[in-house]
C-alpha positions as CSV (number, residue, x, y, z in Angstrom):
1,M,-139.9,-95.4,2.5
2,K,-136.8,-93.2,2.6
3,R,-133.7,-94.5,0.9
4,K,-130.1,-93.4,1.2
5,A,-128.9,-95.3,-1.8
6,P,-127.5,-93.5,-4.9
7,F,-129.9,-92.7,-7.8
8,A,-129.6,-92.3,-11.6
9,F,-129.9,-89.5,-14.2
10,L,-131.0,-86.5,-12.1
11,M,-132.8,-83.4,-13.3
12,A,-134.3,-80.5,-11.4
13,A,-137.1,-77.9,-11.4
14,T,-137.8,-75.0,-9.0
15,C,-141.2,-74.4,-7.7
16,V,-142.7,-71.6,-5.5
17,L,-145.6,-73.1,-3.5
18,A,-147.5,-72.3,-5.3
19,A,-146.5,-71.3,-8.8
20,C,-143.8,-73.2,-10.6
21,S,-141.3,-72.8,-13.4
22,D,-140.0,-76.0,-14.9
23,S,-136.9,-76.5,-17.0
24,S,-134.6,-79.4,-17.2
25,S,-131.4,-80.7,-18.6
26,S,-130.4,-84.3,-18.7
27,G,-127.4,-86.4,-19.5
28,G,-125.0,-89.0,-18.3
29,T,-123.4,-92.2,-19.3
30,S,-124.4,-95.8,-18.8
31,D,-123.0,-97.7,-15.9
32,S,-119.9,-99.8,-16.8
33,R,-119.8,-101.5,-13.4
34,V,-121.9,-104.5,-14.0
35,K,-120.7,-108.1,-14.5
36,N,-120.4,-108.0,-18.3
37,E,-123.3,-106.0,-19.8
38,A,-124.4,-102.4,-19.0
39,L,-128.2,-101.6,-18.8
40,A,-129.5,-98.5,-20.5
41,V,-131.2,-95.9,-18.3
42,V,-133.0,-92.8,-19.8
43,A,-132.9,-89.5,-18.0
44,P,-136.4,-88.3,-16.9
45,V,-137.9,-84.9,-17.7
46,I,-140.1,-82.9,-15.3
47,N,-142.9,-81.7,-17.6
48,K,-144.6,-79.4,-15.0
49,I,-145.2,-79.0,-11.3
50,E,-148.7,-78.0,-10.1
51,P,-149.0,-76.4,-6.6
52,G,-151.8,-77.4,-4.2
53,D,-152.6,-76.8,-0.5
54,S,-149.3,-77.7,1.2
55,S,-148.4,-80.0,-1.7
56,L,-146.9,-80.2,-5.1
57,T,-147.9,-82.5,-8.0
58,V,-144.9,-83.4,-10.1
59,F,-145.5,-84.6,-13.7
60,V,-142.6,-86.7,-15.0
61,S,-141.9,-88.7,-18.1
62,L,-139.0,-90.3,-20.0
63,P,-138.1,-88.4,-23.2
64,D,-138.1,-91.4,-25.4
65,G,-141.7,-92.3,-24.4
66,S,-140.6,-95.6,-22.8
67,A,-142.1,-96.8,-19.5
68,G,-140.1,-96.1,-16.4
69,N,-139.3,-98.4,-13.5
70,I,-138.9,-96.3,-10.3
71,W,-138.8,-92.5,-9.8
72,F,-136.3,-91.3,-7.2
73,Y,-136.6,-87.7,-5.9
74,Q,-135.2,-85.2,-3.5
75,V,-136.7,-82.0,-2.1
76,S,-134.8,-78.8,-1.2
77,A,-136.5,-76.2,0.9
78,P,-135.5,-72.7,2.2
79,A,-134.8,-72.1,5.9
80,G,-137.9,-72.3,7.9
81,A,-140.0,-74.2,5.3
82,A,-141.2,-77.7,5.9
83,N,-139.4,-80.6,4.1
84,P,-140.8,-84.0,4.8
85,L,-137.7,-85.7,3.4
86,G,-134.9,-83.7,5.0
87,D,-131.7,-84.7,3.4
88,G,-133.2,-88.0,2.3
89,T,-134.7,-89.3,-0.8
90,E,-138.0,-91.0,-1.7
91,T,-139.0,-93.5,-4.3
92,V,-142.2,-93.8,-6.4
93,D,-142.7,-97.4,-7.6
94,N,-143.9,-98.1,-11.2
95,A,-142.9,-94.6,-12.4
96,P,-146.4,-93.0,-12.8
97,A,-147.0,-90.0,-14.9
98,S,-147.3,-87.8,-11.8
99,F,-146.9,-88.0,-8.1
100,V,-147.7,-85.8,-5.1
101,I,-145.4,-84.4,-2.4
102,N,-147.3,-83.5,0.7
103,G,-146.4,-81.8,3.9
104,L,-144.9,-78.6,2.4
105,T,-145.2,-74.9,3.4
106,N,-147.5,-72.7,1.4
107,G,-145.7,-69.8,-0.3
108,A,-142.2,-71.4,0.0
109,T,-139.9,-72.0,-2.9
110,Y,-138.8,-75.7,-3.4
111,T,-136.3,-77.3,-5.8
112,I,-137.3,-80.8,-6.9
113,R,-134.8,-83.3,-8.3
114,V,-136.1,-86.4,-10.0
115,A,-134.2,-89.5,-11.1
116,H,-134.9,-92.7,-13.0
117,W,-133.8,-95.7,-11.0
118,N,-133.7,-99.1,-12.7
119,N,-134.1,-101.3,-9.6
120,G,-130.5,-101.5,-8.6
121,E,-128.9,-102.2,-12.0
122,S,-129.0,-98.6,-13.3
123,S,-126.1,-96.3,-13.9
124,Y,-125.7,-93.6,-11.3
125,V,-124.8,-90.6,-13.4
126,S,-126.1,-87.2,-12.4
127,A,-127.3,-84.5,-14.8
128,T,-128.4,-81.5,-12.7
129,G,-131.2,-79.4,-14.2
130,T,-130.9,-75.6,-14.3
131,P,-133.9,-73.8,-12.9
132,G,-135.6,-71.4,-15.4
133,P,-136.8,-67.8,-14.7
134,A,-139.5,-67.2,-12.2
135,P,-143.0,-66.8,-13.6
136,T,-144.3,-63.2,-13.8
137,T,-147.3,-64.1,-11.8
138,T,-147.2,-65.9,-8.5
139,V,-150.4,-67.6,-7.4
140,L,-150.8,-68.4,-3.8
141,A,-152.0,-71.9,-2.9
142,T,-155.7,-72.2,-2.3
143,S,-156.6,-73.4,1.1
144,T,-160.0,-74.8,2.2
145,T,-161.8,-74.7,5.5
146,T,-163.9,-77.4,7.0
147,S,-166.9,-76.0,5.3
148,S,-167.6,-77.4,1.9
149,T,-168.9,-74.1,0.6
150,T,-166.2,-71.7,1.7
151,T,-162.8,-71.3,0.1
152,V,-160.1,-68.7,0.0
153,A,-159.9,-67.3,-3.5
154,P,-156.5,-67.3,-5.3
155,T,-154.5,-64.1,-5.0
156,T,-152.5,-62.6,-7.9
157,L,-149.3,-60.7,-7.1
158,P,-147.8,-58.0,-9.2
159,P,-145.5,-59.1,-12.0
160,T,-141.8,-59.2,-11.2
161,T,-138.7,-59.3,-13.4
162,T,-136.5,-60.9,-10.9
163,N,-135.9,-64.5,-10.3
164,A,-137.8,-66.1,-7.5
165,P,-135.6,-67.0,-4.6
166,T,-134.4,-70.6,-4.8
167,T,-132.4,-72.9,-2.6
168,T,-129.6,-74.7,-4.3
169,L,-129.9,-78.4,-3.5
170,R,-126.8,-79.6,-1.6
171,V,-126.6,-83.1,-0.2
172,S,-124.5,-82.5,2.8
173,T,-123.6,-86.1,3.8
174,C,-121.0,-88.4,2.3
175,Q,-123.5,-91.3,2.7
176,T,-126.1,-89.7,0.5
177,G,-123.8,-88.5,-2.3
178,G,-122.0,-85.4,-0.9
179,D,-118.4,-84.7,-0.4
180,C,-116.5,-87.1,1.9
181,A,-113.9,-86.6,4.6
182,I,-111.8,-89.2,6.2
183,G,-113.8,-90.8,9.0
184,D,-117.2,-90.2,7.3
185,T,-119.7,-93.0,6.8
186,G,-119.7,-93.9,3.1
187,P,-122.6,-95.0,0.9
188,G,-121.9,-98.6,1.6
189,G,-122.1,-98.1,5.4
190,G,-118.3,-98.3,5.9
191,I,-115.9,-95.7,7.2
192,V,-114.0,-93.6,4.6
193,F,-110.3,-94.0,5.0
194,Y,-108.8,-92.8,1.7
195,D,-109.5,-89.9,-0.7
196,A,-107.6,-89.7,-4.0
197,G,-108.5,-86.0,-4.3
198,S,-110.3,-86.4,-7.7
199,I,-112.3,-89.0,-9.5
200,Q,-110.2,-91.8,-10.9
201,P,-111.2,-94.7,-13.2
202,W,-111.8,-96.9,-10.1
203,G,-113.6,-94.1,-8.1
204,R,-112.3,-91.5,-5.6
205,Y,-112.9,-92.7,-2.1
206,L,-112.3,-96.0,-0.2
207,E,-114.4,-97.1,2.7
208,V,-113.7,-100.0,5.0
209,A,-116.1,-102.5,6.6
210,P,-116.6,-101.9,10.4
211,N,-115.3,-105.3,11.4
212,D,-112.9,-108.1,10.4
213,L,-114.2,-111.3,8.8
214,T,-113.2,-114.7,10.1
215,P,-109.5,-115.3,9.3
216,A,-108.9,-117.6,6.3
217,Q,-106.2,-118.8,4.0
218,F,-105.4,-116.8,0.8
219,G,-106.2,-119.9,-1.3
220,C,-105.2,-120.7,-4.9
221,V,-102.1,-122.5,-3.9
222,G,-100.1,-123.4,-7.0
223,S,-101.9,-121.1,-9.3
224,E,-101.6,-117.3,-9.9
225,P,-104.7,-115.5,-11.1
226,P,-103.5,-112.1,-12.3
227,S,-103.2,-109.4,-9.7
228,V,-101.9,-105.8,-9.3
229,A,-100.6,-103.9,-6.3
230,A,-101.8,-100.4,-7.1
231,V,-104.5,-98.4,-5.3
232,G,-107.8,-99.1,-7.2
233,A,-106.8,-102.6,-8.2
234,G,-108.3,-104.6,-5.4
235,F,-111.7,-105.1,-6.9
236,A,-110.2,-106.6,-10.1
237,N,-107.8,-108.8,-8.1
238,S,-110.7,-110.1,-6.0
239,Y,-112.8,-110.8,-9.1
240,E,-110.0,-112.7,-10.7
241,V,-109.8,-115.0,-7.7
242,S,-113.6,-115.3,-7.4
243,V,-114.0,-116.7,-10.9
244,S,-111.1,-119.1,-10.6
245,T,-111.5,-122.8,-9.7
246,C,-109.4,-122.2,-6.6
247,A,-111.8,-119.6,-5.1
248,N,-113.4,-121.8,-2.5
249,N,-112.6,-120.8,1.1
250,S,-110.3,-118.1,-0.1
251,A,-109.8,-114.7,1.6
252,A,-110.6,-112.8,-1.6
253,Q,-113.9,-114.8,-2.1
254,A,-115.0,-114.0,1.4
255,A,-114.4,-110.3,1.0
256,F,-115.9,-110.3,-2.5
257,T,-119.2,-111.8,-1.4
258,Y,-119.4,-109.6,1.8
259,T,-122.5,-107.3,2.1
260,L,-123.2,-104.6,4.6
261,R,-126.8,-103.2,5.0
262,G,-127.6,-104.4,1.5
263,S,-124.5,-102.8,-0.1
264,T,-122.3,-104.8,-2.4
265,G,-119.1,-104.2,-4.3
266,W,-116.8,-105.0,-1.3
267,Y,-113.5,-106.7,-2.0
268,L,-110.1,-107.7,-0.5
269,P,-107.7,-104.6,-0.8
270,S,-104.8,-104.6,-3.1
271,R,-101.3,-104.3,-1.6
272,G,-101.4,-100.5,-2.1
273,E,-104.9,-100.2,-0.7
274,L,-104.0,-102.3,2.3
275,N,-101.0,-100.0,3.0
276,E,-103.4,-97.0,3.1
277,L,-105.8,-98.9,5.4
278,C,-102.8,-99.7,7.7
279,K,-102.0,-96.0,7.9
280,Y,-105.6,-95.2,8.8
281,A,-105.7,-97.9,11.4
282,N,-102.5,-96.5,13.0
283,N,-103.9,-92.9,13.0
284,Q,-101.6,-91.8,10.2
285,E,-102.4,-89.5,7.3
286,T,-103.7,-91.4,4.1
287,G,-103.7,-90.2,0.5
288,D,-100.0,-90.4,-0.5
289,S,-99.6,-94.0,-1.8
290,A,-95.8,-93.5,-1.9
291,K,-95.7,-93.3,1.9
292,A,-95.5,-96.6,3.7
293,C,-97.4,-97.4,6.9
294,T,-95.2,-97.3,10.0
295,K,-95.6,-98.5,13.6
296,G,-98.1,-96.3,15.4
297,A,-98.7,-95.7,19.1
298,T,-102.2,-97.2,19.2
299,L,-104.6,-98.8,16.7
300,R,-108.0,-97.4,16.0
301,T,-110.9,-99.3,17.6
302,G,-112.0,-102.2,15.5
303,F,-108.6,-103.2,14.1
304,S,-106.5,-106.1,15.4
305,P,-102.7,-106.1,16.1
306,T,-102.2,-108.8,13.5
307,Y,-101.5,-109.6,9.8
308,Y,-104.1,-108.8,7.1
309,W,-104.3,-110.3,3.7
310,S,-104.1,-108.2,0.5
311,S,-105.4,-109.4,-2.8
312,T,-102.0,-109.1,-4.5
313,Q,-100.1,-112.3,-5.1
314,N,-96.4,-112.9,-4.9
315,G,-96.1,-116.0,-7.1
316,P,-98.1,-119.2,-7.3
317,N,-97.5,-120.1,-3.6
318,F,-97.3,-116.8,-1.8
319,A,-99.4,-113.6,-1.5
320,W,-98.7,-110.2,0.2
321,Y,-100.0,-109.5,3.7
322,Q,-99.2,-106.6,6.1
323,S,-98.6,-106.3,9.8
324,F,-100.8,-103.6,11.3
325,V,-98.4,-103.5,14.2
326,T,-95.1,-102.8,12.4
327,G,-96.6,-101.6,9.0
328,Q,-94.3,-104.0,7.1
329,Q,-95.5,-106.1,4.2
330,Y,-94.4,-109.7,3.5
331,G,-94.9,-112.4,0.9
332,Y,-96.5,-115.2,2.9
333,G,-97.6,-118.8,2.3
334,K,-101.1,-119.0,0.8
335,P,-102.3,-121.9,3.0
336,A,-101.8,-119.8,6.2
337,P,-104.8,-118.0,7.8
338,A,-104.7,-114.2,8.2
339,A,-107.2,-111.5,9.0
340,I,-109.6,-110.2,6.3
341,R,-111.0,-106.7,6.1
342,P,-113.2,-105.9,3.1
343,I,-113.1,-102.4,1.6
344,R,-115.2,-100.7,-1.1
345,A,-114.4,-98.0,-3.8
346,F,-116.9,-95.3,-4.8
347,A,-117.1,-91.7,-6.1
348,N,-119.7,-89.0,-5.3
349,K,-120.6,-86.1,-7.5
350,D,-123.5,-83.6,-7.6
351,G,-125.3,-85.4,-4.9
352,V,-125.1,-88.9,-6.3
353,T,-122.7,-91.8,-6.3
354,V,-121.4,-92.0,-9.9
355,P,-120.2,-95.1,-11.7
356,T,-116.6,-96.3,-11.6
357,T,-114.8,-98.2,-14.3
358,I,-113.8,-101.7,-13.5
359,A,-111.6,-103.5,-16.0
360,A,-113.5,-106.0,-18.0
361,P,-112.6,-109.6,-17.0
362,R,-110.4,-111.5,-19.4
363,C,-111.8,-114.4,-21.5
364,N,-110.2,-117.0,-19.2
365,R,-111.8,-115.3,-16.2
366,G,-115.4,-115.4,-17.5
367,G,-115.3,-112.3,-19.8
368,E,-115.9,-111.7,-23.5
369,C,-113.8,-113.8,-25.8
370,K,-112.4,-113.6,-29.3
371,V,-110.7,-116.2,-31.6
372,G,-107.2,-116.8,-30.4
373,D,-107.9,-115.9,-26.7
374,T,-107.0,-118.4,-23.9
375,G,-110.2,-119.8,-22.6
376,P,-111.2,-120.7,-19.0
377,G,-110.0,-124.3,-19.6
378,G,-106.6,-123.2,-20.8
379,G,-107.3,-124.0,-24.4
380,I,-107.4,-121.7,-27.4
381,V,-110.7,-120.1,-28.4
382,F,-111.4,-121.0,-32.1
383,Y,-115.1,-120.2,-32.5
384,V,-117.3,-117.4,-31.3
385,A,-121.1,-117.6,-32.0
386,P,-122.7,-114.2,-32.8
387,T,-125.2,-114.7,-30.0
388,I,-125.6,-117.1,-27.0
389,Q,-126.7,-120.6,-28.3
390,P,-128.3,-123.4,-26.3
391,W,-124.8,-125.0,-26.1
392,G,-123.1,-121.7,-25.1
393,Q,-121.2,-119.1,-27.2
394,Y,-117.5,-120.0,-27.3
395,M,-115.5,-123.1,-28.2
396,E,-111.9,-123.7,-27.1
397,I,-109.6,-126.6,-28.1
398,A,-107.2,-128.2,-25.7
399,P,-103.4,-127.7,-26.5
400,V,-102.8,-131.5,-26.4
401,T,-103.3,-134.2,-29.1
402,F,-104.5,-137.7,-28.1
403,M,-103.3,-140.6,-30.2
404,P,-104.2,-143.8,-28.4
405,Y,-103.5,-147.0,-30.2
406,G,-101.5,-145.2,-32.9
407,G,-104.4,-142.8,-33.5
408,S,-106.9,-145.4,-34.9
409,W,-110.6,-144.9,-34.3
410,G,-110.8,-148.4,-32.8
411,C,-114.6,-148.5,-32.7
412,S,-115.6,-149.0,-36.3
413,T,-117.9,-152.0,-35.5
414,S,-119.7,-150.3,-32.6
415,G,-122.9,-149.7,-34.6
416,V,-123.2,-146.2,-33.0
417,N,-124.7,-143.6,-35.3
418,T,-123.7,-140.1,-34.1
419,S,-124.5,-136.5,-35.3
420,R,-122.4,-133.9,-37.1
421,G,-124.0,-130.6,-36.1
422,F,-123.0,-127.8,-33.7
423,G,-123.6,-128.7,-30.1
424,T,-123.7,-132.4,-30.7
425,G,-120.2,-133.3,-29.7
426,P,-120.9,-133.9,-26.0
427,A,-123.8,-136.4,-26.8
428,N,-121.6,-138.0,-29.4
429,T,-118.8,-138.5,-27.0
430,R,-121.1,-139.9,-24.3
431,A,-122.4,-142.5,-26.8
432,L,-119.0,-143.5,-27.9
433,V,-117.7,-143.8,-24.3
434,S,-120.6,-146.1,-23.5
435,K,-119.3,-148.4,-26.2
436,G,-115.7,-148.2,-24.9
437,C,-114.4,-146.4,-28.0
438,Q,-110.9,-145.5,-26.8
439,P,-110.3,-142.1,-28.3
440,A,-113.6,-140.8,-26.8
441,V,-112.7,-142.4,-23.4
442,E,-109.3,-140.7,-23.4
443,V,-110.8,-137.3,-24.2
444,D,-113.6,-137.8,-21.6
445,R,-110.9,-138.4,-18.9
446,Y,-108.9,-135.3,-19.7
447,V,-108.6,-132.6,-17.0
448,S,-106.8,-129.4,-18.0
449,P,-104.2,-127.7,-15.8
450,T,-106.8,-125.2,-14.8
451,G,-109.0,-128.0,-13.4
452,V,-111.6,-128.0,-16.2
453,D,-112.9,-131.5,-17.0
454,D,-115.9,-131.0,-19.4
455,W,-114.0,-131.8,-22.6
456,F,-115.3,-133.9,-25.5
457,M,-114.5,-135.0,-29.0
458,P,-115.8,-132.4,-31.5
459,S,-118.5,-133.3,-34.0
460,V,-117.4,-132.8,-37.6
461,D,-119.1,-129.4,-37.8
462,E,-117.4,-128.3,-34.6
463,A,-114.0,-129.4,-35.8
464,V,-114.2,-127.5,-39.1
465,P,-113.7,-124.0,-37.6
466,A,-110.8,-125.3,-35.5
467,G,-109.1,-126.4,-38.7
468,Q,-110.0,-123.1,-40.4
469,A,-108.3,-121.3,-37.4
470,G,-105.1,-123.3,-38.1
471,L,-105.4,-125.3,-34.8
472,L,-105.6,-128.8,-36.3
473,N,-101.9,-129.2,-37.1
474,D,-101.9,-133.0,-37.5
475,S,-101.1,-133.5,-41.2
476,R,-103.0,-136.8,-41.3
477,G,-106.2,-135.2,-40.0
478,T,-108.1,-135.1,-36.8
479,W,-110.9,-137.5,-35.9
480,S,-114.4,-136.1,-35.1
481,S,-117.0,-137.9,-33.0
482,S,-119.4,-137.9,-36.0
483,T,-120.3,-141.0,-38.1
484,D,-121.4,-140.9,-41.8
485,G,-123.6,-143.9,-41.5
486,C,-123.1,-147.6,-41.0
487,L,-123.2,-150.5,-43.5
488,S,-123.9,-153.8,-41.9
489,T,-121.8,-153.6,-38.7
490,Y,-119.1,-151.3,-40.2
491,C,-119.4,-147.5,-39.6
492,F,-117.7,-144.7,-41.4
493,Y,-116.3,-141.8,-39.3
494,F,-115.5,-138.3,-40.3
495,S,-112.1,-136.7,-39.9
496,V,-111.1,-133.1,-40.6
497,D,-107.9,-132.1,-42.3
498,A,-105.5,-129.3,-41.2
499,T,-107.4,-126.8,-43.3
500,G,-110.8,-127.6,-41.9
501,R,-112.1,-129.8,-44.7
502,P,-114.1,-132.9,-43.6
503,K,-113.7,-136.4,-45.1
504,D,-115.3,-139.6,-44.1
505,S,-113.3,-142.8,-43.6
506,A,-114.5,-144.2,-46.9
507,S,-113.3,-141.3,-49.0
508,P,-110.4,-141.9,-51.4
509,G,-107.1,-141.2,-49.7
510,S,-108.7,-140.6,-46.3
511,G,-107.9,-144.0,-44.8
512,G,-110.2,-146.3,-42.8
513,S,-111.1,-146.1,-39.2
514,S,-107.9,-148.0,-38.2
515,T,-105.6,-145.4,-39.9
516,G,-103.5,-143.2,-37.7
517,T,-105.2,-139.9,-37.1
518,G,-105.0,-137.4,-34.3
519,V,-107.7,-136.9,-31.7
520,R,-108.4,-133.5,-30.0
521,A,-110.5,-132.3,-27.1
522,I,-112.7,-129.2,-27.2
523,R,-115.3,-127.7,-24.8
524,M,-118.1,-125.1,-25.0
525,F,-118.7,-122.3,-22.6
526,R,-120.3,-118.8,-22.2
527,K,-119.2,-115.7,-20.3
528,V,-120.0,-115.2,-16.7
529,G,-123.2,-113.2,-15.9
């Protein structure tokens, strides 16, 4: 099966069919364009290449001895020599120790490039090998006749001190990792409409999908996920919307989930990217982001004389869109429908598509969190577990204090025994709500301004780090959802003071369950991906 997809960690060896010299160099960096965690990929090494009759056997391994996933290779041949792959590539599943390339021309010199591909999640960094000197003896391939007893003996040629002729591998098409020109088909199957001139953190080229999507509203009315106008910012803008609670039926979500011939990474263009697309649609030169799109004589085929959404917002109720007739941009009401055209950023180098840097999502958008960050629920992160736990990894505390009935517990005779450990707060709260315990009921009803509603009363062990982080500012203490046992029908409940020290309601000076004490809501979560 031929593939036109990018591949990872390339190295090369040169081989005369049929005597070979093999040398390699490898290198590269891991792919940062994954949701939140990069996957390590090791560069392969060509150990040797053995010639056969119209074939080469390539011996490959990973330098650290680990098992590979899929080999990915290309073949470069001199003029007139057979090349079964042409400009394409081929995969070898399960990464065996060797594989055979058939259909070659005896006596021709071939350059073989091999990559390690980690099933679509690898980095795409190229490290091109440098062919070594030609061997001093070239052995012609042995060919056999139909007779089982007659063969043509190998022939030894005189030694030579010059390098064997080689063909430098050059992938000539933009789609398979070569240089791109405006109007070329890109690796994702779209049409290249913008070239930054050099590789930027976001990539170098922009390609556009061949067709509009169904018009839709911008969405996220009344909220404003962070957005930027510059070229290269559209992916991050679209991601911010896609992980927001307002993402449903939004233009950014539609573009972000778009795929074309299996390619992903599409998004709604930023305001700057949309301006470049408008220039391309109007047959104007792209590449100078300071130059605005203007009215053109005609639009290119496939574009509509209408308004297109960008992913850049203009306040909580407006977003930027652009007329592809006049070239002007306007802040427009988010509920209104407008045209959607996904685009995609990429960079090609040395015959492969290389990784681009996408800004890591913020904590409140599903990324990594640290103590003090604003969480997805709009609260303050006060606890970070070193690894993901069954309950999640992060805890945030809502910025409001609940003090129903003067802050009393109001449920001292419920007879409910609850737990104090990490991860028990939700179950504790459900048990207390079932008994009508008012503080738990109030917390359970709470919905944050970001639309999050999975809040609960913390267990005592969950409340302690909130106090240690200085977030329990009620001088009288803050109720937990944990009990410290029941005597007859009266239960003792833990509270936590402003420094994070727990006390039960029977402790001296702590007050009983009817004493005024604050109530706070917390929630647990983990990063997206």
